[in-house]
N, C-alpha and C positions, 0 to 999 in steps of 0.2 A: 274404352274398357267395356267388355262384354257385360250385358245385364242378364239377370235371371228373372224368371217368372215368379216374382214374390210380391208380397203386399207392400214392399217398399221400393218398387221400381222395376217393371219388367214386361210391359206390353208393347206390341208393335206400334210404331209411331204413326198416328193417324191425325190428319189435319182437323183439329177441333178447336173451338173457342169456348172458354168457360168464363163466366163473369161472377165476381163476388157481388153480394148484395150491396147496393149503394146506401140503403137506409134512407133516412130523411136527407133532403138536399140542403138542410140548414147547416150552418157552420158548427164546428165542434170546438169547445173550449177545453184545452188540455192543461191540466194543473199538475205540477209535480212539486212535492213537498220540499225536498232539499236538493233538488237537482237530479237525484236518482232514486228510484224505488229500491227497496230491499230485493236483491236478486234481479235487478233490472238488466237491460241489455247493454248498459254502459253509455247510452246516449242521453245527453241532457235535454229534457223536454221543457222548453220554455212555455210560459203562459202565453198562448197565442191563439188567434182565431184561424182555423184551418178550413179553407174552402174545399169543396169536393174535387177530387182529382182521380183520373183514370191512368193506371200504369199498364204498359204492355210487357208481359213476360214471355220471352221467346224460349221455348224448351228445345235448346240445341241438343241436349241429351234427353233420354227417356224420362218422362215424369208422368206417371199414371194419373188418370183423372181423379181417382179416389185419394191418392197421395196429395194431389194439389188441393183438394177440398180439406183434408184432415190437417195437413201440415202448413199450408199457406193461406188458403182462403178463410177458413174459420178463425184461426188465431189473429189474422189481420183485421177481419171484420169486427172481432171483439175489441181489439185494441184501438184501431183507427177506423171508425165507421165511415169516415169521409173518404177513405181510399178504396177505390175499385181496382181490381186486377183482372186484366184480360190475358188469358193464356193462349198462345199460339204454338202448336207443335210443328216441329220441322218435318218436312217430307221432301220428295224429289223436286217439287216445285218451289217450296218455301225453304230456302237455304240462306245462310248468312251472306253469302256472296250476292244473292238476288236482292236481299233486303238492303244491302249497301248500294247496289246499282240503282235501285229505285228510290233511295233515300228514305226508306220506310224503316227507320232505325228503332228498335225496341228500347224500352226504358231500362230493362235489365235482362239478363240471360241466365238460364239454368243449364248447367253442364257438369260433367265429371272433370275433376282436376287433371287427371292424366290425359284428357283430351283438349286441354286449354291451348296447346300449341296450334291447334286448328284455327284459333282466333288470334293468337299473337302473330301468326304469320300474316294475317290480314290487318294487323295493327288495330284490332278492335278494342281490347280492354283499356280502360283508363286506370291510372294509378290512384288507388283509393286513399292514400295517405292524407291528402287534404280534407277529405270527408271524415276520416277517422279523427282528425284534429278538430275540425269544425263542429262535429257532433259529439265530441269527447267520448268516443267509443274506447273502451279499455281493452286493448289487444292482449293484455296479460291474462284475460279470462280464457283465451284460447289455449289449447294444447300447444306447448312450445314447438314440438315436432311438426305440428300442422303449419305453424307460421313459417318455420324454417323451410318446409317443403314448398309452400306457396312462393316464397321469395326465390327459390331455386329455379323457377321457370323464366326468370329474366336475368340478363347479365348484370344488371345494376341492382338486383335484389328488391325490386318494387313489390308492393302489395297490390296485386291485380285481381284478387279473388277473395271472397269471403265464404267460408264453408257453412253448410247446414248440418251435414252429417259426415261421419267417417265410416270406414268399413273394417271389421275385424276378420281374421282368418282362422281356420282350424283344419285339423287333419280328420276327415270323416272316414269311418270304416264300417265295413259290412260284417257284423257279428257272425252271421251264418257261415261265411267262408272260413273265419278263424275257428269256429266250433267244428266245422266239417273236417278240418285237418288237425285239430287238436293243438292249435297254436295260441299262445296268450295274446290278448288284445293289446293294441298300442297303449302307451301311457303318456301322461303329460310330461313335458320337459325332454322329449327325445330329440336327438340330433338327426340330420339327414343320413349320416352313416348308419345309425342304429335303425332307422326306418327302412333303409335299403336292405339291410341284413334281414329284417323282419319280412320284407317283401319277397325275398328269395324263398322263404319257407312256405309261402302261400301261393306262389306262382306254379301251378300244376295243371296238367291235363287229365281229367277224370271223366270217364264215360263219354268221351268225345267232346266234352266242354272244356275250353281253355280258360282257366282262371288266372287273372292278372293280379300281381301283388301290389303295384304302386304306379300311380300316374305322377308325372312331373309338374302337373298343373295345366290349366287351360290356355294360358298365355305366357310368353317368354318374360314379360315384365314383372311377373311374380318373383322369380329367382334373380333376375337381372337387378331389380330394385333392392332385393334383400342383400345383394353384394355391392350395392351402390355403384354400378358399372355404367360409365358413359358410353354412348355409341360414337359420339363425335366430340372432339375437344372444343369446348366453348370459346377458347381464346384463338384457336387457329382454324377451326372448321375442318380439321383433319380427322378422318375415320381412325378409330383406335382399337378396333376389335382384335386385330392380330398383334398389337403391341402392348396390350394390357394383360398382365398375368391373371387377373381376376376372370377375364373371359375364358382363358384356357381352363381355369378351374370349373367354370360353369359348363363348358362343353364336356368336360370329363364327367361331371355330375350327371348330365343327361345320358351319357354313354353308360355310366354305372347303373342307372335306373332301367333304361330300355335295352341294355345289353344282357339283362337277366333272361336266360332262355325261356321263351314263351310270353314274355311281358310286353312284347310289341308284335303280336301275331299278324298274319296277313289280313288286310282290311283295316288295320288300326291307322289312325291319323293323329297328327299333332292336335292336342287339345280336345280329344274325344272322351275325356274322363267323365263328364257328366252323363253322357249316354251309357257308358259302360257301368257306371256306378248306380244310376237310378232306373235305367230301362232294362238292359240285359242282366244287370246285377252280377256281373262277373268280375268286377274290379274290387279288390279288397280294401285299398286305401286311396282316398281322394283328397289331396290338399287344395283348399279353395276358400273363397269368401264364405263366411259362416252361412249355412243353409237353414238356419232355424226359423226363417220365415218363408222358405222356399215352397211353393205350391206343389211342385213335383215330389219333393221329399214328403210333404204332408200326405199326399195321395198314396205314395208308396208305403208310408208308415201305417196308413189306415188299412192297407191290404196285407199287413203283417210283416213288412220289411223290418228286419232287426238291424239297427244301426247304432253308432255311437260317435262321439267326436272328442278329440283331445287337442292339446295345443299344437300350433303349427311347428313343423320341424325347423330347427335352427342349425347353423354351422357351428362346429365345436369351438372355433376361435372367435365366434360372434354370439355369445350366449345372450338370450333375451331379445335378439333382433330378428324380427320377421320381415315381410315385404315392406316396401316404402309406403307412404301415405296414399290411400285411395279414398276419394271423397266426392260427394256431390255438393254443389253450392252455386254461387252467383258471381257474375261479372257485370259491371256497368260499362256499356260500350261508349266509345266516342260518338257524340251526336245524340245521346240520351236527352230527352226534353225535360225529364224530371229526376235528375241524379240525386238530389237531396231526399226526395220522398222514397226513391228506390232504396237508398242506403238505410233510411229509417225502417223500412220493411225488413231488410236483410238483418239489421241489428236486433229488431224485436224477435225475429225467429231464432236468435241465439240467446234469448232470455232464459233464465232458469225455468220459468213456467213452461215454455214451449219445449225446451230441450228435455225436461223431465218427462213430459207426456210422450214425446217422440222416442226417447230412450226405452221407455217401458214397452212400446209397441215394436221395438226391434231395430231402431236406428241408433247406431253408436254415436254418442255425442262428440262434437268437435271441441267441447270445452275441457278445461283442465280439472274440473270439479269431480272429485272421487265419488261423492254421494250420488251424482247424476249418472256417472259411469256404472255404478253398482245397480242401477235400475234397469240395465240393458236386458231386454227380452222378458221382463217381469210378467207381461201379459201374453207371452207366446206359449201355447200348449206343448210345443216340441222341446222347450227348454227345461222341462221337468226332469230333475235328476242330473242336469248338466252343470259342471263346475265352471260357471262363467268367469269367475275370478282367475282360474288357472289359464283359461283361454286368453284373457286380457293381459296376463303376465308377460306374454310375448308382445313386445312393443314394435314400433316401426324403425327400420334402419335409417341412418342418416341419408339425406338425398344427395345426388350428384347434381352438378350444374347442368340444366337442360339446354337444348337448342331446338330451333324450329324444325330441325331435320329428324328428330328422334322417332316420331311415329313411323315415317317411311323407313327409317333405318331399322326399326324393330322388325318390320315385315321382312326386310332383306336378311337380317341376321337369323331370323327364324327359319327361313328357307334353307340357308346354308348349314345351320345347325342340324336340321333334319337330314340333310345329305350325309352328314358325318355319323350320327348315331344309328342310321340305317345301313351303314357300311358302304355307301356309294362313293365316298372319298375319305381321305385322311384328315386329321384335325388341322394341320398346318395349311393344307390346300383350302379347306372350307373357310377358315378364318381369313386367309388372304383374299379369296374370291368375295367374301362378304365386304371386306374393306374396299376392294376395287369397285364393287357395285355401289356401295354407299358414297364413295368419292365421286362417282359419275352422277349419282342422284343430286349430291350437293352442288356440283358444277351446273347441272341443268336447272336446278331451282334458282340459283343466282342469275343465270343467263336469262331466265324467263322474266325476272324482275327488272331487267335493264330496259 
């Protein structure tokens, strides 16, 4: 999943190592009153002497240094002074494949949930169920859709990931474009059909400037997950783009958006919405992960950019269902030397205390607790006047069962989708070619493992 330059995750991956303070090297006596603190992480903390331990966290996904300090280093240093965490960022030389080859296995891994197939393909994640049971972590504290989504990434429904944060979506809009053409702003609760109609009204060429009404999003997996569409049948490994009516609906939706005259002008590319919205400022509506902590939006706003955001568009027969779950969190790999301590860290980062702090700073909680969800963006200057509750009223769609082929299949499907909505081929041909290329990829992937 593409990241943004925000205070919650968006710098280039640079190989750096950060250490938490070890504190005194003496052991720590952990005392828990009745097994759990009020608002605890759900793990039973036994009265035990804990020796100092160093955990290696491999940032497979982008984890900004300041985020590491604020959301991992400091909370763990406060809760478990005996635990030191060393963060190693991925780069071209430091990859999971290389770490496996050299047997330099980290204790736990940070990554985006939608990228977890990069690890399942390598048989990296362990099933966390035994640790959940051993440490008496209460899974019911997590958002049910989050748990359902995590389990969708394995055929057997295992729990191979524990979240730290989730992501909310919204429809961002350029007020100046709507004002220029005398068109009413978007409203909360709109459907895709309504947003497309609105987009037609603000797609115009004036004084040599082409104004675009609506982007379909930066990545295919936004709308694909909103419709719960599989690329590959998990039971048969057969490509299903051309045989699933939902995919036909998605292809048509992209055509409805980019078929608006002038809405996909020369030089436009798939996923260029951020540039058109924040740089050239010629895009009227941009559906995307909420940008309320986005540094580029903050800069634009400081320069006088007039913008707003309403709830993410939904399909009229799927009210209240936005894109599927997008999340950052943790995996414990096979070969971890300290799985118990790693899980203890992961569990504490889901405590009410940490999640409340994180939510206020702009990280949507993975917990089911309404009071913590309501704190989202409380400390964000860009959130002033924004109805966060209306944005969160659009939840996540049910997940489809994933396969290890999905990420490569997404790239293939995107390529053939673009040939359709740009008029290079018809829908049936584009979908058939997508299936054929996906089938070839699946066969080659299987052959490479033999």
